N, C-alpha and C positions, 0 to 999 in steps of 0.2 A: 800222449797228446796230453797239449800245455796248459794251465790252469789259468784260469781270467786273471790272478795277479802276474802269472808270467808274460802274459800278452799285455797285459797294461805296462811293465816294467820294460820291455821290448817295445812297445808304443813310445814310450817316454824317450828312450834312446834313439827312435826315428826321429823325434821332436827336434832332441838336443842335435843330429846331425845335419837337421835343416838349420839350426841356427848357426852354426858353424860357416856352414856353404854360404849365408847369406851375408854375415859377417866379412869371411873370405873374399867373396865376388867383388862386393861393392865398394873395399877397399883396396885390390888388386885394381878395379877398374880407373880408380883415384890416381895408384901410384903410378900407373902406367899411361895417362892420360888419356881415359876412354871412356871419364865421365867418370859416377859414384860418385862417393865420398868414403871418409874415414868413418868404420863403423863401430863405434862402442854402441853398448847396451841400448842404452834411453836413447839414442839419436835414433836408431834402428826401429826400436818400435815407434817412435814420436812421426817418423817418415810412413811406418806400415799403417798406421791409425788414419792418417790423412787419404788412405788410396780407399777404394770403392768398396764396399766391406769389412773396411780397415778393422773396426774394434770386432766384428766376432771371427775374423783371422787372431785376432790375441787373445781372443777368450780361450778360441780352440787351441793358439799357441798354450798358454797357459794349462788347460785340462790334460793336454798332451805331456807337458813337461812336468807334472807333478805324480805322474809315470816312474818316472826317474827318480824325484825325490824321492817318493815311496819305497822303492828297492832299495836303494843305498841307505834310508835310514832301518827302514825293516832286516836287511843286511846286516848291522853295527848290532842291532840289536839282540837278533835270532841268533848270529854267528852261524847259518848254515853253509859258511865256507871254512867255517874249522880253523879261524884264526886264536882260539883259547883266548888265556887272560894275560899271557908272559905279558913283557913290556913291551915288545914288537907288536905283539898281534892287539895290544890295547889301542896302543899309537893308530895301527891300519884299522883297525874299527873306528876311531875317533875320527879319523881322516874321511871315510865312508860317511861319515855324519855331518861332519863339515861341508864336505862336497854336496850331500844332500840337500842341506840349508842354504847352501851358495844359490843353489838352482831355482829354490825357493824363492828367495828374495826376486830375483829374474824372472818367474812366473806371476807374485805377487806386482814386481811390476808393471808389468804386462795388464793385468788386470787395472792397476792403476792409472795407466793411461788409457786404457779402451774406457775408465768411468769416467776420466777428466773430458774425454772428448764428448760426455753425455751430459758434463755441466756440475759429477757426482766427485768430489774430493774428500777422501779418507784423511789425509793430513798433509800440511803445506811444506814446502821445498823448506823456509824459513823457520819454521817449528823445529825439521831435523838439522838447519845446519846450528841451530842455537843450543842444542844436545849436543852437535856433534863438538863444539866450541866452548861446552863445558869442561870441568874438570875430567869429569867421569868418562866424556863423549872423548876427551883426550887419550887416557886409556885404554881405551875402547878402540880407538883406529889404529895406536900403539901396538895393540898385539894383533888385531889384523896383520898391519903391514909386517909383523914378527912370521906369525902363519903363512903369510904368502910365501917370505923367503924363505919357508918349509916345504910351503908346495912348489918352488919355481925348482929348489934342489931333488924333490918327489920325481916333478914331471921328467927334469933329465935322467935320473937314475933308471926310470920306466924304460926311456925312450931307449938309451945306449947300453943296458942290461938284457932287451928286449924280455920282460918278466911279462910283459903284458901278452905275452905267446900264451902261457898259463892260465891265464883267464879266458880264455877262449877255446872250443875245442877245434885246436890248429889243426890235427891228424885229420878231421872232416872236412877240413878249406880243399878240395882239387888242388894237384902238385902244380898245376899249370898256374892258378892262384896264388900260391903259398910263399913267392915272392915280393908281389905284388903288397898282399894283406901284410907281409914284414917291412915291406919298405914304407907303407901309410902309417904303421903305425908310429916307425922312429923318426921320420918325417913329421910326424904330426905333433908328438908328443916333445919334440925339442922345441917345433916354432910355439907352442903351447906355454914353454916355460923361459924362454928367450924374453915375452911378452909380459908374461905372470911378474918374473925378477925386474923387468923396467918400470911397469904399475907399483910393485912392491918400493920401489927405489921413491917412488914420485909418493906414494903414500905416507912413507916415512919421513919427508922431505916437510910433508903437509903437517901432519902432525908435530913437528917440531919447531915450522914456522907459523903454526895457527892460521894457514889456507886452507878454501876451501878445497874438500876431499873432491869435488869431480873432476880437478885436473890430476886426480891418479886414478883412472879408470883404462878401459879400452883404446877407447879413444886417445885421451891423453898420450899414451900407451906409444901409438903410431904416430901420433903428431912428433913426439921427443923422437923417435927413431927415426924419420922423415927427414927433420932438421940437424941429427947430428950423425947419422950413416948414411942419409940419403937417400933418395927415393926408389932407387933400385934395392937397397937392403928391405924396406919396407914395404916392395911387391912380393919379395921372397917369403917375406913371414904370412902378407895377407897369402899368397899359395900357400904354404906350409899349413894356413887354417883351412883351406879347401880342402887338400890332402888329409887332415886329421878328420872333417867331416865323412872323406870316405873310408876312413879306417872305423868310425862309429859304425856306417852302414854295416859294413863286415859284423860287428858285434851284434848289429840286429838281430842276423840270422846264426851266426855260434857265438856269441857270448853265455858262460857258462852260470846260468841264473836259475840258482834252487829255491823254488820256492812256488 
């Protein structure tokens, strides 16, 4: 029987899958002229909050996503997957923690948007921009950009080395579905890597030109792809995000979670 922590972690994975599915679907609709929009995180959250029960949906989304955050940070500290304290092991554990913190930011952003809809503000965007444009903020932005470039390389490595099959109970997946699970992982991680790489380059540009870093998110990356590579490529990457959400759904059932 799975522990409560294990179940909460899988709920976090399910929330993550739905998040990428929403981004992929609405961006693909935009790319193929069927409506929709280029969905960065903030844009998607602000669209959802305007819907009926939107605030409640965002609070539930944040609560679910914190399950993923808890699991990633927990694994980085406890090391139940036995990565150890070698250089490579520590790098992997730090990556787990960093990934968890990224999704913590998304969850907190969802809560912020929900509270703003009720007239409650944690912080103003002007305060955030003032910090980003300070000397310390510039260092933080540059560090984040370099980290994203490292993440880009990691996403492509995961995709084409197929190492992700070692983190799931691949042997327990029905034989008729194994090839699909493998394809979902390769296409999904490669799509994420391409988008993350574009966003990282945009963030580097923002760091050196002192521009607003809002020009370096998923939505900006999608816009860059559309204008520089064409609508068809944008659509393919958006479909890749949908495929990645399918792979995360595989993880909900088969991911090795030692909690």
